[in-house]
Structures are given as C-alpha cells and as structure tokens.
C-alpha positions as CSV (number, residue, x, y, z in Angstrom):
1,M,-7.2,-12.9,-8.8
2,G,-5.0,-15.3,-10.7
3,R,-7.3,-15.2,-13.7
4,V,-7.3,-11.4,-13.8
5,G,-3.5,-11.4,-13.4
6,E,-3.2,-13.6,-16.4
7,E,-5.6,-11.5,-18.5
8,L,-3.7,-8.3,-17.7
9,D,-0.3,-9.9,-17.9
10,I,0.8,-8.2,-14.7
11,D,4.3,-7.2,-14.0
12,F,4.1,-7.3,-10.1
13,V,1.8,-7.3,-7.2
14,I,1.5,-4.8,-4.3
15,S,0.3,-5.7,-0.9
16,T,-1.0,-2.9,1.3
17,G,0.0,-4.5,4.6
18,D,-1.3,-6.7,7.4
19,N,0.4,-9.5,5.6
20,F,-0.1,-12.0,8.4
21,Y,-3.1,-12.0,10.7
22,E,-3.6,-11.5,13.6
23,K,-0.1,-10.9,15.0
24,G,2.4,-11.0,12.2
25,L,5.1,-13.6,12.2
26,T,6.8,-15.2,15.2
27,G,10.1,-15.5,13.4
28,V,11.6,-16.5,10.1
29,D,10.7,-20.1,10.7
30,D,7.0,-19.4,11.3
31,Q,5.0,-21.8,9.2
32,E,2.4,-19.0,8.7
33,F,4.6,-17.5,6.0
34,E,4.1,-20.5,3.7
35,K,0.5,-21.1,4.9
36,S,-0.7,-17.6,4.3
37,F,1.5,-16.5,1.3
38,T,3.4,-19.2,-0.6
39,N,0.6,-21.8,-0.5
40,I,-2.2,-19.3,-1.2
41,Y,-1.0,-17.3,-4.2
42,T,-0.2,-20.3,-6.5
43,A,-1.5,-19.1,-9.8
44,K,1.1,-18.9,-12.6
45,S,0.3,-15.2,-13.2
46,L,1.1,-14.4,-9.5
47,Q,4.6,-15.8,-9.7
48,K,5.9,-12.2,-10.0
49,P,7.6,-9.9,-7.5
50,W,5.4,-8.9,-4.6
51,Y,6.1,-5.6,-3.0
52,L,4.8,-5.4,0.6
53,V,4.4,-2.7,3.2
54,L,4.0,-3.5,6.9
55,G,0.6,-3.1,8.6
56,N,-0.3,-2.6,12.2
57,H,-0.9,-6.3,12.7
58,D,2.5,-7.1,11.3
59,Y,4.0,-4.9,14.0
60,K,2.3,-7.1,16.6
61,G,4.7,-9.8,15.7
62,D,8.4,-10.1,14.8
63,V,8.8,-7.2,12.3
64,L,12.5,-8.0,11.7
65,A,11.5,-11.5,10.5
66,Q,9.3,-10.0,7.8
67,L,12.2,-7.8,6.7
68,S,14.7,-10.6,6.8
69,P,16.3,-11.9,3.5
70,V,15.7,-15.4,4.9
71,L,12.1,-15.2,3.7
72,R,13.2,-14.4,0.2
73,K,15.2,-17.6,0.1
74,I,12.0,-19.4,1.0
75,D,9.9,-17.5,-1.6
76,S,11.8,-15.1,-3.9
77,R,8.6,-13.2,-4.7
78,F,8.4,-11.7,-1.2
79,I,9.9,-8.2,-1.1
80,C,9.1,-6.4,2.2
81,M,10.8,-3.3,3.6
82,R,9.8,-0.5,5.8
83,S,9.9,2.5,3.4
84,F,11.2,2.0,-0.2
85,I,10.9,3.0,-3.8
86,V,10.0,0.9,-6.8
87,N,11.2,2.7,-9.9
88,A,9.9,1.6,-13.3
89,E,10.9,4.8,-15.2
90,L,7.3,5.4,-16.2
91,V,6.2,5.3,-12.6
92,D,7.7,5.7,-9.1
93,F,6.0,3.9,-6.3
94,F,6.9,5.3,-2.9
95,F,6.1,2.8,-0.2
96,V,5.7,4.4,3.3
97,D,5.8,2.7,6.7
98,T,2.7,4.2,8.2
99,T,2.2,2.3,11.4
100,P,4.6,4.3,13.5
101,F,2.7,7.5,12.7
102,Q,-0.4,6.4,14.7
103,L,0.1,7.7,18.2
104,K,-2.4,5.3,19.8
105,Y,-0.2,2.3,19.1
106,W,2.5,3.9,21.2
107,I,0.5,5.3,24.1
108,H,-2.6,3.1,24.2
109,P,-1.6,-0.3,22.9
110,K,-4.2,-2.1,25.1
111,D,-3.1,-5.7,25.4
112,D,-1.0,-5.6,22.2
113,H,2.7,-5.5,21.9
114,Y,4.2,-3.6,19.0
115,D,7.7,-4.4,17.8
116,W,9.4,-0.9,17.7
117,R,12.9,-2.2,17.3
118,E,14.8,0.0,14.8
119,V,11.9,2.5,15.0
120,A,11.9,4.1,18.4
121,P,12.0,6.9,19.2
122,R,8.9,7.8,17.2
123,G,9.5,11.5,16.6
124,K,13.0,11.0,15.1
125,Y,11.9,8.1,13.0
126,I,9.0,9.9,11.4
127,S,11.1,13.1,10.9
128,N,13.8,11.2,9.0
129,L,11.2,9.2,7.0
130,L,9.4,12.4,5.9
131,K,12.7,14.1,5.0
132,D,14.0,11.2,3.0
133,L,10.6,10.8,1.3
134,D,10.4,14.5,0.4
135,E,13.9,14.4,-1.1
136,A,13.2,11.2,-3.1
137,M,9.9,12.6,-4.5
138,K,11.6,15.9,-5.5
139,K,14.3,13.9,-7.4
140,S,11.7,11.8,-9.2
141,T,11.3,12.4,-12.9
142,A,8.7,9.7,-13.4
143,K,5.5,10.3,-15.4
144,W,3.4,9.0,-12.5
145,K,4.1,9.3,-8.8
146,I,2.2,6.9,-6.5
147,A,2.4,6.6,-2.7
148,V,1.5,3.3,-1.0
149,G,0.9,2.9,2.7
150,H,-1.1,0.6,5.0
151,H,-3.2,3.1,6.8
152,T,-6.0,5.1,5.3
153,M,-5.5,8.8,4.4
154,R,-9.2,9.3,3.6
155,S,-11.8,6.6,4.2
156,V,-15.5,6.4,4.9
157,S,-15.3,2.9,6.4
158,D,-14.5,1.6,9.9
159,H,-11.1,3.3,10.6
160,G,-12.0,6.5,8.8
161,D,-9.3,9.2,8.1
162,T,-5.9,8.7,9.8
163,K,-5.4,12.1,11.4
164,E,-1.6,11.7,11.8
165,L,-1.2,11.0,8.1
166,V,-3.4,13.9,7.1
167,Q,-1.3,16.2,9.3
168,L,2.2,14.9,8.6
169,L,2.3,12.8,5.4
170,L,-0.4,14.4,3.2
171,P,1.4,17.8,3.0
172,V,4.5,16.1,1.6
173,L,2.4,14.2,-1.0
174,K,0.6,17.4,-2.1
175,E,3.8,19.5,-2.3
176,N,5.4,16.9,-4.6
177,G,2.5,16.3,-6.9
178,I,1.7,12.7,-6.0
179,D,-1.1,11.4,-8.3
180,F,-2.5,8.6,-6.1
181,Y,-2.3,7.3,-2.6
182,I,-3.1,3.5,-2.3
183,N,-3.7,1.9,1.1
184,G,-5.3,-1.0,3.0
185,H,-6.3,-1.0,6.7
186,D,-10.0,-0.6,6.1
187,H,-11.4,-3.9,4.9
188,C,-13.2,-2.5,1.8
189,L,-12.7,-1.1,-1.6
190,E,-13.1,2.6,-2.1
191,H,-12.1,5.6,-4.3
192,I,-12.2,9.0,-2.8
193,S,-11.3,12.2,-4.7
194,S,-9.6,15.1,-2.9
195,R,-11.5,18.4,-3.0
196,D,-8.4,20.5,-2.5
197,S,-5.8,18.8,-4.6
198,P,-5.5,16.4,-7.6
199,I,-4.8,13.4,-5.4
200,Q,-7.0,10.4,-5.7
201,Y,-7.3,8.0,-2.7
202,F,-7.7,4.2,-3.3
203,T,-8.4,1.7,-0.5
204,S,-7.8,-1.9,-1.4
205,G,-8.0,-3.8,1.9
206,A,-10.7,-6.3,1.1
207,G,-8.5,-9.4,0.7
208,S,-9.7,-11.1,3.9
209,K,-12.1,-9.8,6.5
210,A,-14.8,-7.5,5.1
211,W,-18.5,-6.6,5.5
212,R,-18.0,-4.3,8.4
213,G,-21.2,-2.4,7.8
214,V,-19.7,1.0,8.7
215,F,-20.1,4.1,6.6
216,Q,-19.0,7.5,7.8
217,P,-18.7,10.3,5.2
218,N,-15.8,12.7,5.2
219,E,-15.0,16.1,3.6
220,D,-13.7,14.7,0.3
221,K,-15.7,13.3,-2.6
222,L,-16.6,9.6,-2.5
223,K,-16.5,8.1,-5.9
224,F,-17.0,4.4,-5.0
225,F,-17.4,2.3,-1.9
226,Y,-17.8,-1.5,-1.6
227,D,-18.0,-3.1,1.8
228,G,-17.2,-6.6,0.7
229,Q,-14.2,-8.7,-0.4
230,G,-12.2,-8.0,-3.5
231,F,-9.0,-6.6,-5.0
232,M,-7.8,-3.9,-7.4
233,S,-5.7,-3.6,-10.6
234,L,-3.8,-0.7,-12.0
235,Q,-2.6,-0.3,-15.6
236,L,-0.4,2.6,-16.6
237,N,0.9,4.0,-19.8
238,Q,2.5,7.3,-20.8
239,D,-0.8,9.1,-20.9
240,Q,-3.4,7.3,-18.8
241,A,-3.9,5.4,-15.5
242,N,-6.7,2.8,-15.4
243,F,-8.0,1.4,-12.0
244,I,-10.4,-1.5,-11.7
245,F,-12.0,-2.9,-8.6
246,Y,-13.1,-6.5,-8.7
247,N,-15.1,-8.8,-6.3
248,I,-13.7,-12.1,-5.2
249,N,-14.9,-13.8,-8.4
250,G,-13.0,-11.4,-10.6
251,N,-16.1,-9.5,-11.7
252,I,-15.7,-5.8,-12.3
253,L,-17.3,-3.6,-9.7
254,Y,-15.9,-0.1,-10.7
255,Q,-13.5,1.5,-13.2
256,Y,-11.7,4.8,-13.1
257,S,-9.4,6.4,-15.7
258,Q,-7.2,9.5,-15.4
259,Q,-5.1,11.3,-17.9
260,S,-1.5,12.3,-16.9
261,M,-0.9,15.9,-16.3
262,R,2.9,15.6,-16.9
263,K,4.8,15.9,-20.1
264,S,5.5,12.7,-22.1
265,Y,9.0,11.3,-22.4
266,L,10.6,8.1,-23.7
267,L,9.9,5.0,-21.7
268,Q,13.1,3.2,-20.7
269,Q,13.6,-0.2,-19.3
270,P,12.2,-0.6,-15.8
271,S,13.0,-1.4,-12.6
272,Y,15.0,-1.3,-9.5
273,V,14.2,-1.1,-5.8
274,T,15.8,1.3,-3.4
275,E,15.3,1.6,0.3
276,E,14.8,5.1,1.6
C-alpha cells in the first residue's frame, strides 16, 4: 500500500470504517490507537490526511474517543467525524455515518453494547442526517460527487445489501446525481453497477479479515468480486475517474474507468473539511 501510494503520489487516504477491531477504542488513551494505526501505516507516502468514517465495530467501543481532537494531537493524520464533507473543488466526498441506520444494532444487539451517545433517538438522528446531506449535495458544484459510508449498499458477499440504506439513503444519492458509493463492512473487494441509475458501488473492506467464502448475487450487475485481502485507489481529473483494486502485494486485480457526465470547469485550489 505504501509503494502504491508513492507511485500515485496520493493526496489523502480514506478509511471505510471498523477502524479498531473488535470493539473500537476504550478511550483516548487506548494503546490500540497507536498499535493499529500510527505504528502500522508508517510508509512515507501514507503520511497524509486520513479521513475515516465509523463502522459498527467502532460503535461497540467509546465512539466519542475516536471523534476526540485528542487523537489528532497524537497523530495529526487521523480525521474522524460522524458525517462530514471533504471538498477539493474537483470532487466532493460526502462521508455518511451508516451504523445508526441498521435497526438490528438497536433492537437485537445480542451481547454487544453500542455507544449511542449523541445519536439516540435513532429516528430523529437519521432524519436530520438525511436532510443535511440532501441540502449539502444540492449545493455542491463539484465535477464529481462521491458518497462514503461503512455499510454496503449493494454487495454479493457475507453481509449483502443493507436494506435500511437502500430504503433511506439510496434515494437521496440518486436524486442528487451521486457518481459513486464507496463502502467497507464486507471483507472483500467488489464493483457493482446499478441497473436503474448511473451509480457505481465499490466495496473496499479487505484490509484485514477476508476469505469469507460467501457469494450471494443481487439484482444489480456485478463487475468484479475478490474474496481476499487488498485495497483500492482512485484517481480523478476533470474528465475521468480511474479505480484500481490491488491485492496485499500491490498487484493490480481490476481496473475501471468512467467519464464524467458533468460540464468541465476550472479546477481551483483544494480542500477543506466541513461537518454536516
């Protein structure tokens, strides 16, 4: 990953959640932060901003610790919020907190405890999130619009489609002309093309556990599926988006390119982060 980052001269890294296994962090002083983040991603090319969403395993720990500015004092790369926007003029990334959408975490948590501080009640939180997201997407003038969440929208692997996201979040993405939805959750690499909209779905959740051996087709068109470990890169310019899936050795497994359907405009200086 470090070698590929150097070759591509990357600007930043996106993490699709479940940042700390199995149960998030216990607090801002949890040694797991440095053990699983700072001391792992040591390559020079990876000393760039990391934008992270929360996953369901993160919610099993102290969520407020992951959101705390204290962690950025320990490692300034670590930028984690619930739902936020990274604006680079050419592209707007809309990061979405997807864990609260899944009803089973609320009513059937089994032996797990989920940290719903500053989230409960669920209905109001999701309603406000979708309203703010819709408004932000409508205001966006970026050439590319990309949504990022932890949970799958469409997937042929272990977790499959997330019905709450399909019902509640997907209509907002379609209405606002989102180009791509990028997620983790399923421990694989996959590209699925929507049959009823231009949206392309990319799963990049293969950074740790993988090889689940599960395959369950859905209604959309599967373009690529790899059940093993790996990661993904994305390069954007005014006219084209280029996705590449790699295995853990940095060997290319799959490539996909797409032309922009929006008008060109002058690229200005990137980048600021706003919280929705």
